[in-house]
C-alpha positions as CSV (number, residue, x, y, z in Angstrom):
1,X,123.8,56.9,-66.1
2,X,124.5,57.6,-62.5
3,X,121.0,58.7,-61.8
4,X,119.6,55.6,-63.4
5,X,121.7,53.3,-61.3
6,X,121.0,55.2,-58.1
7,X,117.2,55.1,-58.8
8,X,117.3,51.4,-59.6
9,X,119.3,50.6,-56.4
10,X,117.1,52.5,-54.0
11,X,113.7,51.6,-55.5
12,X,114.4,47.9,-56.0
13,X,115.9,47.5,-52.5
14,X,112.9,49.2,-50.9
15,X,110.4,47.1,-52.9
16,X,112.2,43.9,-52.1
17,X,112.3,44.7,-48.3
18,X,108.7,45.7,-48.2
19,X,107.4,42.5,-50.0
20,X,109.7,40.4,-47.8
21,X,108.3,41.9,-44.7
22,X,104.6,42.1,-45.4
23,X,103.6,39.6,-48.1
24,X,104.4,36.2,-46.4
25,X,101.3,34.5,-45.2
26,X,98.9,36.5,-47.4
27,X,96.6,35.2,-50.1
28,X,99.2,36.2,-52.7
29,X,101.9,34.1,-51.1
30,X,99.5,31.2,-50.6
31,X,98.6,31.4,-54.3
32,X,102.2,31.4,-55.3
33,X,102.9,28.4,-53.1
34,X,100.0,26.5,-54.6
35,X,101.1,27.3,-58.1
36,X,104.6,26.0,-57.5
37,X,103.2,22.9,-55.7
38,X,101.0,22.2,-58.7
39,X,104.1,21.5,-60.8
40,X,105.0,18.5,-58.5
41,X,101.7,17.0,-57.4
42,X,98.3,16.3,-58.8
43,X,95.3,18.0,-57.4
44,X,93.6,18.2,-55.0
45,X,96.2,20.0,-53.0
46,X,95.6,20.9,-49.3
47,X,97.8,23.8,-48.1
48,X,98.0,24.8,-44.4
49,X,100.3,27.0,-42.3
50,X,101.0,30.7,-42.3
51,X,104.1,30.8,-44.6
52,X,106.4,32.4,-42.0
53,X,109.4,31.1,-40.1
54,X,107.4,29.9,-37.1
55,X,104.6,28.2,-39.1
56,X,105.7,27.5,-42.6
57,X,103.5,26.3,-45.4
58,X,102.5,22.6,-45.3
59,X,101.3,20.6,-48.2
60,X,99.2,17.4,-48.2
61,X,98.5,15.4,-51.4
62,X,96.5,12.3,-52.2
63,X,97.9,8.9,-51.4
64,X,97.1,5.7,-53.2
65,X,96.9,3.7,-50.0
66,X,94.8,4.9,-47.1
67,X,96.7,5.0,-43.8
68,X,94.3,4.3,-40.9
69,X,95.3,4.8,-37.4
70,X,94.1,2.4,-34.7
71,X,93.0,5.3,-32.5
72,X,90.4,6.3,-35.1
73,X,88.6,3.0,-35.1
74,X,85.4,3.3,-33.0
75,X,84.1,0.8,-30.4
76,X,81.0,-1.2,-31.5
77,X,78.2,-2.9,-29.7
78,X,77.1,-5.8,-31.9
79,X,73.5,-6.7,-32.2
80,X,73.8,-10.4,-33.1
81,X,71.4,-13.4,-33.4
82,X,70.9,-13.8,-29.6
83,X,71.4,-17.5,-29.6
84,X,71.0,-17.7,-25.8
85,X,67.6,-16.0,-25.9
86,X,68.6,-13.1,-23.7
87,X,66.1,-10.7,-25.2
88,X,62.4,-11.1,-25.4
89,X,62.4,-11.6,-29.2
90,X,64.7,-12.2,-32.0
91,X,65.3,-9.9,-33.7
92,X,65.0,-7.6,-30.7
93,X,61.7,-5.9,-30.1
94,X,61.3,-2.2,-29.4
95,X,61.4,-2.8,-25.7
96,X,64.6,-4.7,-26.0
97,X,66.2,-1.8,-27.9
98,X,64.9,0.6,-25.2
99,X,66.8,-1.4,-22.6
100,X,70.0,-1.2,-24.6
101,X,69.8,2.5,-25.0
102,X,68.9,2.9,-21.3
103,X,72.1,1.1,-20.3
104,X,74.1,3.4,-22.6
105,X,72.9,6.3,-20.4
106,X,73.9,4.3,-17.3
107,X,77.4,3.8,-18.7
108,X,77.6,7.6,-19.4
109,X,77.9,7.3,-23.1
110,X,76.7,10.7,-24.3
111,X,77.5,10.2,-28.0
112,X,75.7,7.3,-29.6
113,X,75.2,6.3,-33.2
114,X,72.8,3.5,-34.3
115,X,73.7,1.9,-37.5
116,X,71.0,-0.7,-36.9
117,X,67.7,0.3,-38.6
118,X,65.0,0.6,-35.9
119,X,61.9,-0.6,-37.8
120,X,59.2,-3.3,-37.2
121,X,56.1,-4.4,-39.0
122,X,53.7,-4.4,-36.1
123,X,55.5,-3.0,-33.1
124,X,54.2,-2.9,-29.5
125,X,53.0,0.7,-28.8
126,X,54.3,0.5,-25.3
127,X,57.6,-0.6,-26.4
128,X,57.8,2.2,-29.0
129,X,57.1,4.8,-26.3
130,X,59.8,3.3,-24.1
131,X,62.2,3.4,-27.0
132,X,61.5,7.0,-27.9
133,X,62.0,7.9,-24.3
134,X,65.3,6.1,-24.1
135,X,66.6,7.9,-27.2
136,X,66.2,11.3,-25.6
137,X,68.8,12.8,-23.3
138,X,71.9,12.1,-25.4
139,X,74.4,14.9,-26.1
140,X,74.3,13.8,-29.8
141,X,72.5,11.0,-31.6
142,X,72.9,9.8,-35.2
143,X,70.4,7.3,-36.7
144,X,70.6,5.3,-39.9
145,X,68.0,4.3,-42.5
146,X,68.0,3.0,-46.0
147,X,66.9,5.2,-48.9
148,X,65.5,4.5,-52.3
149,X,63.8,6.1,-55.3
150,X,60.1,5.5,-55.9
151,X,57.4,6.7,-58.2
152,X,55.9,8.8,-55.5
153,X,58.1,11.2,-53.5
154,X,57.8,11.3,-49.7
155,X,58.5,14.2,-47.5
156,X,62.0,14.4,-46.1
157,X,61.9,13.4,-42.3
158,X,63.2,16.2,-40.0
159,X,66.2,14.1,-38.8
160,X,67.4,13.9,-42.5
161,X,66.6,17.5,-43.2
162,X,68.7,18.7,-40.2
163,X,71.7,16.7,-41.6
164,X,71.3,17.9,-45.2
165,X,72.6,20.8,-47.3
166,X,71.0,22.7,-50.2
167,X,72.1,21.8,-53.7
168,X,73.6,25.3,-54.1
169,X,76.2,24.5,-51.4
170,X,77.6,21.7,-53.5
171,X,80.4,22.4,-56.0
172,X,80.2,20.4,-59.1
173,X,77.6,18.7,-61.3
174,X,74.9,17.5,-58.8
175,X,72.8,15.9,-61.6
176,X,75.0,12.8,-61.5
177,X,74.4,12.2,-57.8
178,X,72.2,9.2,-56.8
179,X,68.6,10.4,-56.5
180,X,66.4,9.3,-53.6
181,X,63.0,10.4,-52.5
182,X,61.7,8.1,-49.7
183,X,62.6,5.6,-47.0
184,X,61.5,2.1,-48.2
185,X,61.0,0.8,-44.7
186,X,57.8,2.1,-43.0
187,X,57.8,3.3,-39.5
188,X,61.5,3.8,-39.0
189,X,62.4,5.4,-35.6
190,X,64.8,8.3,-36.2
191,X,65.1,9.7,-32.7
192,X,64.0,12.9,-31.1
193,X,64.0,16.6,-32.0
194,X,67.8,17.0,-32.0
195,X,68.9,13.7,-33.7
196,X,70.5,13.5,-37.1
197,X,69.9,10.8,-39.7
198,X,72.1,9.4,-42.5
199,X,71.5,6.7,-45.1
200,X,72.9,3.2,-44.6
201,X,72.4,1.9,-48.1
202,X,71.0,3.2,-51.3
203,X,68.6,0.6,-52.7
204,X,68.4,2.2,-56.1
205,X,72.1,2.1,-56.6
206,X,74.1,-1.1,-57.4
207,X,77.0,-1.8,-55.1
208,X,80.2,-1.0,-56.9
209,X,82.7,-1.6,-54.2
210,X,82.9,2.1,-53.2
211,X,80.9,3.5,-50.4
212,X,78.4,6.3,-51.4
213,X,78.6,9.4,-49.2
214,X,76.3,11.9,-50.9
215,X,72.8,11.5,-52.4
216,X,70.2,14.0,-53.8
217,X,66.7,14.3,-52.3
218,X,64.8,16.9,-54.3
219,X,66.5,20.3,-53.8
220,X,68.9,19.1,-51.0
221,X,71.6,16.6,-50.5
222,X,71.8,14.0,-47.7
223,X,74.8,12.2,-46.4
224,X,75.9,8.7,-45.4
225,X,75.7,7.5,-41.8
226,X,79.6,7.1,-41.6
227,X,80.2,10.7,-42.6
228,X,77.7,12.0,-40.0
229,X,79.4,9.8,-37.4
230,X,82.8,11.3,-38.2
231,X,81.3,14.8,-37.8
232,X,79.8,13.6,-34.5
233,X,83.1,12.4,-33.2
234,X,84.9,15.7,-34.0
235,X,82.0,17.9,-32.8
236,X,81.6,19.5,-36.3
237,X,78.3,20.9,-37.7
238,X,76.9,19.7,-41.0
239,X,76.9,23.3,-42.3
240,X,80.7,23.4,-42.2
241,X,81.0,20.6,-44.9
242,X,82.7,21.6,-48.1
243,X,81.7,19.2,-50.9
244,X,83.5,19.3,-54.3
245,X,82.3,16.5,-56.5
246,X,85.2,14.7,-58.1
247,X,87.6,16.1,-55.6
248,X,87.0,15.9,-51.9
249,X,84.7,16.5,-48.9
250,X,86.3,18.7,-46.2
251,X,84.6,18.3,-42.8
252,X,85.6,21.8,-41.8
253,X,88.0,24.6,-42.9
254,X,90.8,22.9,-40.7
255,X,89.2,19.5,-40.4
256,X,89.8,16.1,-42.1
257,X,89.5,15.7,-45.9
258,X,88.3,12.7,-47.7
259,X,88.5,12.1,-51.5
260,X,85.3,11.4,-53.5
261,X,84.6,10.7,-57.1
262,X,82.1,12.6,-59.4
263,X,79.2,10.5,-58.1
264,X,79.8,11.4,-54.4
265,X,81.4,8.0,-53.6
266,X,84.4,7.4,-51.4
267,X,87.4,7.3,-53.9
268,X,89.2,4.6,-51.9
269,X,88.8,0.9,-51.9
270,X,88.1,0.1,-48.2
271,X,89.0,-3.2,-46.7
272,X,87.4,-4.6,-43.5
273,X,89.0,-3.3,-40.3
274,X,88.8,-4.8,-36.9
275,X,87.3,-2.6,-34.1
276,X,89.0,-1.7,-30.9
277,X,86.1,-3.4,-29.0
278,X,83.4,-5.6,-30.4
279,X,80.9,-6.0,-27.5
280,X,77.8,-8.1,-27.7
281,X,74.6,-6.2,-27.1
282,X,73.5,-8.5,-24.2
283,X,76.8,-7.7,-22.4
284,X,75.7,-4.1,-22.0
285,X,72.8,-5.0,-19.8
286,X,74.9,-6.0,-16.8
287,X,78.3,-4.6,-17.8
288,X,80.3,-2.0,-15.9
289,X,82.3,1.0,-17.0
290,X,85.3,-1.2,-17.6
291,X,83.4,-2.8,-20.5
292,X,84.9,-0.3,-23.1
293,X,88.5,0.7,-23.6
294,X,89.5,3.8,-21.9
295,X,90.9,5.5,-25.0
296,X,88.1,4.3,-27.3
297,X,87.0,7.2,-29.6
298,X,83.4,8.4,-29.5
299,X,80.7,7.8,-30.5
300,X,79.6,4.4,-29.4
301,X,78.1,2.6,-32.4
302,X,75.3,0.1,-32.3
303,X,75.8,-2.2,-35.3
304,X,73.4,-4.8,-36.9
305,X,75.2,-8.1,-37.3
306,X,72.2,-10.4,-37.6
307,X,72.5,-13.2,-40.1
308,X,68.9,-12.6,-41.2
309,X,69.6,-9.0,-42.3
310,X,69.6,-8.0,-46.0
311,X,72.8,-8.5,-48.0
312,X,73.2,-4.7,-48.4
313,X,72.9,-4.3,-44.6
314,X,75.5,-7.0,-43.9
315,X,77.9,-5.4,-46.5
316,X,77.3,-2.0,-44.8
317,X,78.1,-3.4,-41.4
318,X,81.3,-5.1,-42.5
319,X,82.8,-1.9,-44.0
320,X,81.3,0.5,-41.4
321,X,84.3,0.9,-39.0
322,X,86.8,1.1,-41.8
323,X,84.9,3.9,-43.6
324,X,84.4,5.9,-40.4
325,X,88.2,5.6,-39.6
326,X,89.1,6.6,-43.2
327,X,86.9,9.7,-43.0
328,X,88.1,10.8,-39.5
329,X,91.7,10.1,-40.3
330,X,92.0,11.9,-43.6
331,X,91.9,8.6,-45.5
332,X,93.6,8.8,-48.9
333,X,95.8,11.8,-48.0
334,X,99.5,11.5,-47.3
335,X,101.4,13.1,-44.4
336,X,101.7,16.9,-44.3
337,X,105.1,18.0,-45.7
338,X,106.4,21.3,-44.3
339,X,108.3,23.8,-46.5
340,X,110.4,26.0,-44.1
341,X,112.0,29.3,-45.1
342,X,115.7,30.1,-44.9
343,X,117.1,32.1,-42.0
344,X,116.4,35.8,-42.3
345,X,120.0,36.8,-42.9
346,X,120.2,34.3,-45.8
347,X,117.1,35.6,-47.4
348,X,118.3,39.2,-47.0
349,X,121.6,38.2,-48.6
350,X,119.9,36.7,-51.6
351,X,117.7,39.8,-52.1
352,X,120.8,42.0,-51.8
353,X,122.6,40.0,-54.5
354,X,119.6,40.4,-56.8
355,X,119.5,44.2,-56.2
356,X,123.2,44.5,-56.9
357,X,122.8,42.6,-60.2
358,X,119.9,44.8,-61.2
359,X,122.0,47.9,-60.5
360,X,124.8,46.7,-62.7
361,X,122.5,45.5,-65.5
362,X,120.6,48.8,-65.7
363,X,123.6,50.5,-67.3
364,X,123.9,47.9,-70.1
365,X,122.3,48.6,-73.5
366,X,120.5,45.3,-73.5
367,X,119.4,45.6,-69.9
368,X,115.9,44.3,-70.7
369,X,117.3,40.9,-71.7
370,X,119.4,40.9,-68.6
371,X,116.4,41.6,-66.4
372,X,114.5,38.7,-68.1
373,X,117.4,36.3,-67.6
374,X,117.7,37.3,-63.9
375,X,114.0,36.7,-63.4
376,X,114.2,33.3,-65.1
377,X,117.1,32.3,-62.9
378,X,115.1,33.3,-59.8
379,X,112.0,31.3,-60.8
380,X,114.2,28.2,-61.6
381,X,115.9,28.5,-58.2
382,X,112.4,28.6,-56.6
383,X,111.2,25.4,-58.3
384,X,114.5,23.6,-57.7
385,X,114.6,24.4,-54.0
386,X,110.9,23.4,-53.6
387,X,111.3,20.1,-55.4
388,X,114.7,18.9,-54.1
389,X,115.1,20.5,-50.7
390,X,111.5,21.3,-49.7
391,X,112.5,24.9,-49.0
392,X,110.3,28.0,-49.8
393,X,112.7,30.7,-51.1
394,X,111.7,34.4,-51.1
395,X,110.8,34.3,-54.8
396,X,108.1,37.0,-54.6
397,X,110.4,39.7,-53.1
398,X,113.0,39.0,-55.8
399,X,110.5,39.2,-58.6
400,X,109.0,42.4,-57.2
401,X,112.4,44.0,-57.1
402,X,113.0,43.0,-60.7
403,X,109.7,44.5,-61.8
404,X,110.5,47.8,-59.9
405,X,113.9,47.9,-61.5
406,X,112.4,47.6,-65.0
407,X,110.0,50.4,-64.5
408,X,112.6,52.8,-62.9
409,X,115.2,52.1,-65.6
410,X,112.6,52.7,-68.4
411,X,111.4,55.9,-66.7
412,X,114.8,57.4,-66.1
413,X,116.3,56.2,-69.4
414,X,113.5,57.3,-71.7
415,X,114.6,59.4,-74.7
416,X,114.3,63.2,-74.9
417,X,112.9,64.6,-78.1
418,X,115.7,65.6,-80.6
419,X,114.4,69.2,-80.9
420,X,115.0,69.7,-77.2
421,X,118.4,68.1,-77.4
422,X,119.6,70.1,-80.5
423,X,119.0,73.4,-78.9
424,X,117.3,76.6,-80.5
425,X,117.2,76.9,-84.3
426,X,119.4,79.7,-85.7
427,X,117.6,81.9,-88.2
428,X,119.9,83.5,-90.8
429,X,119.9,87.2,-91.2
430,X,117.9,88.4,-94.2
431,X,119.2,91.1,-96.3
432,X,120.2,92.2,-99.8
433,X,123.8,91.5,-100.6
434,X,125.7,93.5,-103.1
435,X,127.4,90.4,-104.5
436,X,125.3,87.5,-105.8
437,X,125.6,84.2,-103.9
438,X,127.4,81.4,-105.9
439,X,125.1,78.8,-107.4
440,X,125.5,75.1,-107.3
441,X,127.2,73.9,-110.6
442,X,124.6,71.3,-111.3
443,X,121.6,73.6,-110.9
444,X,123.3,76.4,-112.9
445,X,124.2,74.0,-115.8
446,X,120.7,72.7,-116.0
447,X,119.2,76.2,-116.0
448,X,121.7,77.4,-118.6
449,X,121.1,74.5,-120.9
450,X,117.3,75.0,-120.8
451,X,117.6,78.6,-121.5
452,X,120.2,78.2,-124.3
453,X,118.2,75.5,-126.2
454,X,114.9,77.4,-126.2
455,X,115.7,80.7,-127.9
456,X,112.7,83.0,-128.0
457,X,112.1,84.9,-131.3
458,X,113.5,88.4,-131.5
459,X,111.1,91.0,-130.2
460,X,110.6,94.4,-131.6
461,X,111.8,97.2,-129.4
462,X,109.0,98.6,-127.3
463,X,108.7,102.0,-126.0
464,X,109.8,102.4,-122.5
465,X,107.0,103.4,-120.2
466,X,107.7,106.3,-117.9
467,X,108.4,105.1,-114.4
468,X,106.0,106.3,-111.7
469,X,107.5,108.5,-109.1
470,X,107.2,106.9,-105.6
471,X,108.4,108.6,-102.5
472,X,111.6,107.1,-101.1
473,X,110.0,106.4,-97.7
474,X,107.2,104.3,-99.3
475,X,109.8,102.3,-101.4
476,X,111.8,101.5,-98.3
477,X,108.7,100.4,-96.4
478,X,107.5,98.3,-99.3
479,X,110.8,96.6,-99.7
480,X,110.9,95.9,-96.0
481,X,107.5,94.3,-96.2
482,X,108.0,92.2,-99.3
483,X,111.6,91.1,-99.0
484,X,111.7,87.7,-97.5
485,X,114.5,85.1,-97.5
486,X,112.8,83.1,-100.2
487,X,112.0,86.0,-102.4
488,X,115.6,87.3,-102.0
489,X,117.0,84.0,-103.0
490,X,114.7,83.9,-106.1
491,X,115.8,87.4,-107.2
492,X,119.4,86.6,-106.8
493,X,119.0,83.4,-108.9
494,X,117.1,85.4,-111.6
495,X,119.7,88.0,-111.8
496,X,122.4,85.5,-112.2
497,X,120.5,83.7,-114.9
498,X,120.0,86.9,-116.8
499,X,123.7,87.7,-116.5
500,X,124.7,84.3,-117.9
501,X,122.2,84.6,-120.9
502,X,124.0,85.6,-124.1
503,X,122.9,88.9,-125.6
504,X,121.5,88.9,-129.1
505,X,123.6,90.8,-131.7
506,X,122.4,94.3,-132.6
507,X,120.3,94.6,-135.7
508,X,121.8,96.5,-138.7
509,X,120.1,99.5,-139.8
510,X,118.8,99.4,-143.4
């Protein structure tokens, strides 16, 4: 008993201290935290932090109402109807657009995104050359174009391919995504060799009130213009996107997260949101650096607000700023809730209490039930502290000490075979006793009754055969070889039976 308790005390204490020292912050601790959090919130769950005292685990869950911060709303240059005839043509010609982008360079705007589709039926070649030249030189440039599905598939433009991912990189059923294979507007200008392109509207999909963010083009997926604009603002590459259909799109391992449905649409109803600055396009021509707010987030967006635009284009322009702000500001997710740990001396005290309880329980006959109850109490305390006080208790060290105590108690307390406990078997001495051993009364009565009931017929006296003379030494050796305990007992029983048999009366001589 003493050895068992000592072993349980030492081993359980060492295991608890080792797990408490080295496991926090590992994948095992993160999995345990996610499992406990899953009992209080619906997925998807977003866990951050390192799980230690300095940087505890943090949990973010989905929220029914998106919270959009004003500092996430971009500044917009509005391309309107030009009622004053400032530009050469209405809608603006390629040369007019070239002048607008040239002034973006003058105002030192290095990140630009054009939500206005740059396409004309019969453009001026000189104006197109000037436009293409003005689109070069930006640090990053994102263009927009509508996409549709036609009978004949067209090759994916380089700007769309640079901003796309293979289907294998998408988690979920990609067969339900909207399918596109061409740009319905011919001659769309998509920038230079480094620009990216995203779709503004999907003409093959009916507007359902939720903004589409992902579409499938052959063996790749392309993304919406607002999503690429959010990546541009945060300086994140397209390759870092993590897309899980029906769950979320994560812009980077530590970046913003936006919820989507199974069809790749933003799973939030977006309401129109006012911009920080809504500047007419003609004001850019003669404007100075004070034209835009100092703290306005990048990029600068050129938006199409013409009344003659298509209904889908006008709806896209109305929701553009709100969608960009929702993606960049973790739209649909609540605030991160931290789950700190207790002070080290408190956690050591809790683990010491568990080790003492294990040491006391290991000497009880029903110790397995006691260990089970102690583990259930520890798990219940972990859940209660998580849900009511937002505290992460050292549950893994306590469970590890209980498991170690169970193994040590079973190993030390295992039963030794009875043949080893009883000691050596004593073998009785074998020999011929002069006095017959007493027989059991039941056995002797049975044998006597069987022999008295069956009387054999009288036999005629036979001549006695002369006994062979055998040397004494051989007789002694033969007796020593043949006499065994079983044979000796048989002979004794036979002699006793013969002695108990009544002798037949002597026959009278005639």
